[in-house]
Each structure stands twice: as structure tokens, then as C-alpha cells.
FIRO-425072 format. One line per 3 residues: number of its first residue (from 1); their letters; for each residue x, y, z of N, C-alpha, C. Coordinates in Angstrom, 1 decimal, decimal comma, always signed. Layout:
NUM	a	X Y Z X Y Z X Y Z ~ ... .
END
This chain:
1	xxx	+1,0 -1,2 +0,2 -0,4 +0,1 +0,0 +0,8 +1,4 +0,0 ~ +1,8 +1,1 +0,8 +3,1 +2,5 +0,9 +3,4 +2,6 -0,4 ~ +3,8 +1,2 -1,2 +4,5 +1,6 -2,6 +3,5 +2,2 -3,6 .
4	xxx	+2,0 +1,7 -3,5 +1,1 +2,5 -4,4 +0,8 +3,8 -4,1 ~ +1,0 +4,6 -3,0 +1,2 +6,1 -2,6 +2,3 +6,8 -3,3 ~ +3,2 +6,0 -3,0 +4,4 +6,5 -3,5 +4,3 +7,0 -4,7 .
7	xxx	+3,6 +5,8 -5,4 +3,6 +5,9 -7,0 +2,8 +7,0 -7,4 ~ +1,3 +6,9 -6,8 +0,7 +7,7 -6,8 +0,9 +9,2 -7,2 ~ +2,1 +9,7 -5,8 +2,2 +10,9 -5,2 +3,2 +11,2 -7,0 .
10	xxx	+4,2 +10,1 -7,3 +5,2 +10,4 -8,4 +4,4 +10,8 -9,4 ~ +3,4 +9,9 -10,0 +2,7 +10,2 -11,4 +1,6 +11,1 -11,4 ~ +1,4 +12,1 -10,0 +0,4 +13,0 -9,7 +0,8 +14,4 -10,9 .
13	xxx	-0,2 +14,5 -11,3 +0,4 +15,7 -12,7 +0,5 +17,2 -11,6 ~ -0,4 +17,4 -10,8 -0,7 +18,4 -10,2 +0,2 +18,6 -8,9 ~ +1,5 +19,6 -8,9 +1,9 +19,4 -7,8 +1,3 +19,8 -6,6 .
16	xxx	+1,9 +19,5 -5,4 +1,5 +19,5 -4,1 +1,7 +20,9 -3,6 ~ +1,5 +21,0 -2,5 +1,9 +22,4 -1,6 +3,1 +22,5 -1,1 ~ +3,7 +23,9 -1,1 +4,8 +23,8 -0,8 +5,0 +23,5 +0,8 .
19	xxx	+6,4 +22,9 +0,7 +6,5 +22,8 +2,2 +6,5 +23,6 +3,2 ~ +6,7 +25,4 +2,6 +6,7 +26,3 +3,7 +4,9 +26,7 +4,0 ~ +4,0 +26,2 +3,3 +2,5 +26,2 +4,0 +2,3 +25,4 +4,9 .
22	xxx	+2,9 +23,9 +4,8 +2,5 +23,0 +5,6 +3,6 +23,3 +7,3 ~ +4,5 +23,5 +7,0 +5,3 +24,0 +8,1 +4,6 +24,9 +8,7 ~ +4,2 +26,1 +8,3 +3,8 +27,3 +9,1 +2,4 +26,7 +9,9 .
25	xxx	+1,5 +25,9 +9,1 +0,5 +25,3 +9,7 +1,0 +24,0 +10,8 ~ +2,0 +23,8 +10,7 +2,6 +22,9 +11,8 +3,2 +23,5 +13,3 ~ +3,8 +24,6 +12,7 +4,4 +25,6 +13,8 +2,9 +26,1 +14,6 .
28	xxx	+2,0 +26,7 +13,9 +0,9 +27,4 +14,3 +0,2 +26,3 +15,6 ~ +0,2 +25,2 +15,2 -0,6 +23,9 +15,8 +0,5 +23,5 +17,1 ~ +1,8 +23,8 +17,0 +2,5 +23,5 +18,1 +2,2 +24,5 +19,0 .
31	xxx	+2,6 +25,7 +18,6 +2,0 +27,0 +19,5 +0,8 +27,3 +19,9 ~ -0,2 +26,3 +19,6 -1,7 +26,6 +20,1 -1,9 +26,2 +21,2 ~ -2,7 +27,0 +21,9 -3,0 +26,7 +23,8 -4,0 +25,3 +23,4 .
34	xxx	-5,0 +25,6 +22,3 -5,7 +24,6 +22,4 -6,0 +24,4 +20,6 ~ -5,1 +23,3 +20,2 -5,0 +22,7 +18,9 -6,5 +22,1 +18,7 ~ -6,8 +22,6 +17,1 -7,9 +21,5 +16,7 -7,6 +20,1 +16,4 .
37	xxx	-8,9 +19,6 +16,2 -8,1 +17,7 +15,8 -7,8 +17,9 +14,5 ~ -8,5 +18,7 +13,6 -8,1 +18,6 +12,5 -7,8 +20,0 +11,7 ~ -6,8 +19,9 +10,6 -6,7 +21,4 +10,1 -6,6 +21,0 +8,5 .
40	xxx	-7,2 +21,5 +7,5 -7,2 +21,4 +6,3 -6,1 +22,4 +5,9 ~ -5,0 +21,9 +5,3 -3,8 +22,6 +4,5 -3,7 +21,9 +3,3 ~ -3,0 +22,8 +2,6 -2,4 +22,5 +1,2 -3,4 +22,6 +0,2 .
43	xxx	-3,0 +22,3 -0,8 -4,2 +22,4 -2,1 -4,7 +20,8 -2,0 ~ -6,3 +21,1 -2,3 -6,7 +20,1 -2,3 -7,7 +19,7 -1,1 ~ -7,1 +20,2 -0,1 -7,5 +19,9 +1,4 -9,1 +20,0 +1,4 .
46	xxx	-9,6 +20,9 +1,1 -11,1 +21,2 +1,3 -11,8 +20,4 +0,2 ~ -11,5 +20,3 -1,3 -12,0 +19,4 -2,0 -12,0 +17,8 -1,7 ~ -11,2 +17,5 -1,1 -11,0 +15,8 -0,3 -11,9 +15,9 +0,5 .
49	xxx	-12,3 +16,8 +1,7 -13,2 +17,0 +2,4 -14,5 +17,1 +2,1 ~ -15,0 +17,8 +1,1 -16,2 +17,7 +0,6 -16,4 +16,7 -0,2 ~ -15,3 +16,0 -1,0 -15,9 +14,7 -1,6 -16,3 +13,6 -1,0 .
52	xxx	-15,4 +13,6 +0,4 -15,6 +12,6 +1,6 -17,3 +12,8 +1,9 ~ -17,5 +14,2 +2,1 -19,0 +14,3 +2,6 -20,0 +14,0 +1,6 ~ -19,8 +14,2 +0,5 -21,0 +14,0 -0,5 -21,0 +12,3 -0,9 .
55	xxx	-19,8 +11,6 -1,2 -19,9 +10,2 -0,8 -19,6 +9,3 +0,1 ~ -19,4 +9,7 +1,1 -19,5 +9,1 +2,3 -18,2 +8,3 +2,5 ~ -17,7 +7,7 +3,6 -16,3 +7,1 +4,1 -16,2 +6,1 +3,2 .
58	xxx	-17,0 +5,2 +3,2 -16,8 +3,8 +2,5 -16,3 +3,9 +1,3 ~ -17,0 +4,8 +0,1 -16,8 +5,2 -1,1 -15,7 +6,1 -1,3 ~ -15,2 +7,1 +0,0 -14,0 +7,7 -0,1 -12,8 +6,7 +0,1 .
61	xxx	-13,2 +6,3 +1,0 -11,8 +5,0 +1,0 -11,6 +4,1 +0,1 ~ -12,6 +3,7 -0,9 -12,5 +3,1 -2,1 -11,8 +3,6 -3,0 ~ -12,3 +5,2 -3,4 -11,7 +5,8 -4,3 -10,1 +6,0 -4,1 .
64	xxx	-9,9 +6,4 -2,7 -8,3 +6,8 -2,7 -7,9 +5,3 -2,4 ~ -7,9 +4,3 -1,9 -7,5 +3,1 -2,6 -7,1 +2,9 -3,8 ~ -8,1 +3,3 -4,6 -8,1 +2,9 -6,3 -7,2 +3,8 -6,6 .
67	xxx	-6,9 +4,9 -6,2 -6,0 +5,7 -6,8 -4,6 +5,6 -6,4 ~ -4,3 +4,6 -5,5 -2,9 +4,0 -5,0 -2,2 +2,7 -5,6 ~ -3,4 +2,3 -6,5 -2,9 +0,8 -7,1 -2,1 +1,4 -8,2 .
END
């Protein structure tokens, strides 16, 4: 499964978020007095949450697994 994930990331035509975007959020989380349970960070974060809400957990998990094969 890990190899499938790596392959999917290597073949992804859309580049991911810059490390600075992610690291700024991580720093914000570390310094937060009451950090949130989840953070939407980077490109596609909101889109993935929207897809999961529309299709449900089981269908979303199936789609994610299929994209990693």
C-alpha cells in the first residue's frame, strides 16, 4: 500500500503544496494553546473533505485506495 501511495504521488500531474505552507501550519499547531483536532492544509484539502462528505467514508476510502494502485 505504501508503494502504491508513493507511485501515485510520483505520477500526480498537479504538484502538491509548498513545504512552507505545511510547516507554517505545523508551527501554528505546536504553538496553539488549544489545537484543533484537524486542519485543512494545502492544495486539495477542502476538496477532499467535500468529496468525502458527498460520497461517504466507504466510497471515499475505496476511491483513495483505487488511486494508489
